[in-house]
N, C-alpha and C positions, 0 to 999 in steps of 0.2 A: 698693452701696459699703460696705465694712467700716469699722468705727471702731477706732482705736487709742487706748488709754489709757496715758499715761505713768506715772501713779500711780493705779491703779484703786481704791486705798483712800481716796482723797480726792475730794471733789466741789467744783466750782468754779462761781462765778457772777460775771459782771463786767458793768459798765455804764460806759462812758467810761473814766475813769482809776481807778475803784473796783473792787476785787475782793474776794470773800469765798471763803475756802478752809476747808472743814470736813471732818470725818471722816464716815463713812457713817451715823452717828447724828445728825449735824447739830451736833456739838459742836466747839469749838475748845479746845485745851488742850495739856497736856504730852505726851500720847501721840503727837501729830504736831507736829514742830517747825516745819513750814511753815504750819500752820493759823492763821487770824486774818483780820482785816479790813484790807485794804491800800488806801491812796490815794496815787497818784503814787509807787508802788514803796516806800512806807514803811508798815510795820505800825503801825496805831493801836489795834488790839484783839488781845490774845493769848489771852484765856480767855473762853469763852461756853458756858454750859450751861443747859438748861431743866430745872427741877425743880418738882414739885408737892408741897407739904408735906415738903420735904426728900428726896423720892424722884424718881428719873428715870422718866419715863413709858416705856412699852414702845413701841418703834418698830415700826409696822406696815408702812410703806412709805417708801422714799426714791427720789426721781426728779429728774433734770435735765430740766425741761420746755422750757427754751430757754436760751441763753447768759446771760440775765439773771434766770432764775427757777429756784430750787431748791424742791422740794416735799417736806415731811416730814409723814407722818400718824402720829399717836401715839394710844395708848389708855392709860387710867389703870392703874397697877399693880393687881394682884389684891389685894383686901382680905383680910387674915388674921384681923383682929379686928373684929367688927361691934359697932356701938354706935349707939344712938338710932334714931329713925325707923322 
């Protein structure tokens, strides 16, 4: 059976009346107007970004494991300046 994606640039997870809509990096923000966390059809969170020391980690993999689980695997950005240790 083939799958049809209405908005392939977005990933969705839902449980009961809660739904999370993120882009393919796992972020919610201005680049996608529908992204965010919704409860009972009302958006309660519009912006969500993961950063480490002010930098976004590199996305290695994004997957929808089940209707209730989104999985994102990241690696730390390459270091350009080495110090200590």
